[in-house]
N, C-alpha and C positions, 0 to 999 in steps of 0.2 A: 621892746622886743616881744614881751608877752602879749601885748595887744595885737601885734602883727600876726602872731601864730593863731590867736583866737579868731581874728578876722579872716585869715586864710582858711581855717578849718570850717567856719560857718559858710563861707562862700562856696567851698567845695561841696558841702552838704546840700546847699540850696540848688546848685547846678545838678547834682546827682538826682535829687528829688524831682526837679523839672524834667530832666531827660527820661526818668522812669515813669512819668505820668502818661497813662494811656487814655486818649479821648475816645468818644464813641464814634467810630467809623465802621461802616459796614463794608464788607468785601464786595467787589464787583461780581464775583461768582455767585455769592449768596443773593445779592440784590437782583441779578438778572434771572434767577430761577424762580422767583415768587410771583405768581399771577393766578388769576382765576377767570372764569367766564362771568359775564354780567347777567344777573337775573333781572326779570322785569320789575320786581318789587324793589323799592328803595331800601338801601342798607348803608351802613356806615363804613365798615371796613371788612375786608376779606383778604386772607393771605394763605394761599395754598401752593404746594410745589407742583411744578409742571412746566411745559415749554413756555417761553416768553410770549406774551401777547404782541401782535403787530403794533408798531409804534404809532400808526395812524390809520385812518380809514373808518369805514362804517362796518359794523357787524351786521350783515344783511338780514338780521332778524326783524321781521315785522310781526308784532304780537297779535293784532286782530284787524278786522276790517275798519276799525275806527282810526287807523293811521298811526299806530304805535311803532316807533322805530328806536333802535339803540345805536348811539354813536360813541365811538371810543376815541378819546383824546390822545395826543402824542405823549410819550413818556417824558416827563420833566426830570432831568437829572439835578439833584441837589447834593450838597456836601454830605448829607447824612444818608442818602440813598434815593432811589427813583420814586417818583410819584406819578400815578396814572389814574384817571377817572373815566368812567363812561356815563353817559346820560341817557335816560329814557324819555323820549318825546312823544306825546300823544296830542294830535291835532294842533301842532305848533307850540305846545306848552310843555316845559320841563316838568315831568311827573316823578322822576326818580333820579338819584345819583348813586353810583356804586364806585367805591374806591377800590380799584383793582390792585394797586401797588402803593405802599407807603413805607417809609423808613422803619425797619424792624431789627436793626443790628444789635440792640441791647434792650434790657427791660425799661430803661428810661425812655427810649424812643416809643416803645409800646404804650407806656403810661401817658406820654404827651399826646400821642395820636388818639388814644382812647377818649381823651377829653376834647381835643380840637376838631377831629374829623366830623363828629355828629353836629357840631355847631356850624361848620362850613357847609355841610350838606343841607341842613335846615335853612340857612341863609340863602343858599343857591336856589332852592325851590321857592322860597318867599320872593326873592328879587327877580327871578327868571333871567338872570344874567350873571356875569362874573364880576359885577360891580358890588362886591361885598367886602366887609372889613376882615382884616387878618386877625387871627387869634393870638392874643398876647401870650408869649412863652412858647409859641409854636410858629415863629416867623418863617423859618426855612420850609417847613412842611406846608404852611399856608401859601407861600410863594409858589412852590411846586404845584400845589393843588390848583391855584388860580391859572397857572400857565397851561396845565393839561385841560382844565375846564374850558378855558377860552378856545383852545384848539377844537374840542368837541362841539362847542357852540357854533364856531365858525363852519364846521363841516355840516352841522344841522341847519345852517342858515338862520340862526336866531340872533 
């Protein structure tokens, strides 16, 4: 009888702990409100409050007579939050990548993205395509990044 009581008490404790565990999920309202405009210079992350960026299309900015244009990829919804990138293309070559949106629901998301996004941006510029490796430990963000990047590359015709 004593073993049954101990087993029941430990089972109830484990169930209560599991139900009380909060995972890192960002709310839709918070995720939809973070965006920024794409600068011509390459950068890794930016996150500012403001109206959401259109989910696709070009941002009609042409930087100079040398044929510089910026293309904004579709928003890729991931389980941790939206990911969106824009690319700057000069004379048919990707010269910059700006991450407009990335998961930022908690400090861990920010920590992961601070490490992963610069690697993804660098590899994109080196590869000139979306055929790059995912970053270990940031699989969800990497997948969203690649989806949005491919959308922007398709729009640019690269």
